[in-house]
Every structure is written in C-alpha cells, then in structure tokens.
N, C-alpha and C positions, 0 to 999 in steps of 0.2 A: 111563429111564436117561439120565444126562447125562454130558458130558465130565468134569465135576468129580467125579462119582461114580466113573467109571472111573479117573481119576487117583488118587482116594483109595484105591481097591482096589490100584492099583499101588504107591502109597506104603506101604500096609500090608504088601504082600509084600516090599518093600525093607527095611522096619523089622523085620518078623517073618517071616523066610523059612520056607517050608514045602518039604519035600523033593520033592514031586511037582508043584510049580508051575512052569509054563513061564516065568512072569515072574521067579521066583527064579533059574531057570537062566540067564536073560539077564543078570541083575545079577551072577551069579557069573562069567560069561564076560567081563564088563567092557565098557567104553565102545566099544572097537573093534568088537566083535561087534554091539552095539546099533546103532551108527552104520551098520554094514554092512547090517543088517536094514532100516533106514529107507531106504537106497539101493535095496535089492532091491525093497521094496514100492513105492517111487516109480516104479521102472521098470515094475512090474506094473500100476500104475494107468495109466500111459501106454499100455501095450499094450491094456488093457481098454477104455480110452476110444476108441482108434482101430480096434480089430478085434473087440471082443466085445460081448455084449449088456449091457443096463442092470444086470441082476442081478449079473453078474460085476464090473462097475465098482463097484457098491455093496459087494460083498465085498472087493475090493481096497482101496477107500477105508477100510473098517473096519479092515483090517490095517494100513494106513499110519497111520491115526489112533492105533491102539493102540501101535504101535512108536514113533511120535513122542512119545507121552506117556511111554513108558518112557525114551526118550532125555532128555526134560526132567527127569524124576525123577532119573535118573542124574547129571545135571549140577546138581541142586538148584534148578531153575527151575520155576516154577508156570505153569499155563495162564493165571492172572490176569495174570502179567507179559507174556505174549504178547498177551493182549487189550488190556492197557494200551498196548502199542506200536502195535497196530492203531488204537486210538482216537487216539493222537497223530498218526498218519499221516492220519487222516480229517479233522483240523482244518485 
C-alpha cells in the first residue's frame, strides 16, 4: 500500500460516496470537521510520541496520515503537490 493508493481510495469515496463509508461521512460533514479531525490526530501523535509505546505512535501516525489525505482531497490538493513543495524546499 502506498500513500497514493490510499489517496486514490479517498478520491473514489469523494467522487462515488457509499453509505457506510467513514470517508464519505467525513466529506458529508465538510471541511470544518475534516480539519478538526486532523487537529485531533496531530495532538494524539504528540501524546503517543511522548508517553506511549512505538505501536501506539504508529497507529496514531496512520490516523493522522489518513485524515491529512482526506483534508487534501477535500481541498482539491494532491499528495504530488505536497511532494513538489518539499522538493522545492530541499534545493
């Protein structure tokens, strides 16, 4: 599984919503809810990094990555655009 694969799944849910999909429910709730989830997951990553074991940190990073990709999709931004920005900063 790659980040692009996950982003493609998220885009598919955005373009073809399914009733029981968590991703679909996030898109229905809108940008404020999606942004809130990114903030919550970011906080949970910090807590895990400082006070929990490696497995918990991995789990929270997975949650943050997923919700960040949902946020990008909601705004019409691709992971490739983020990578391009990182590449510009590296030069």
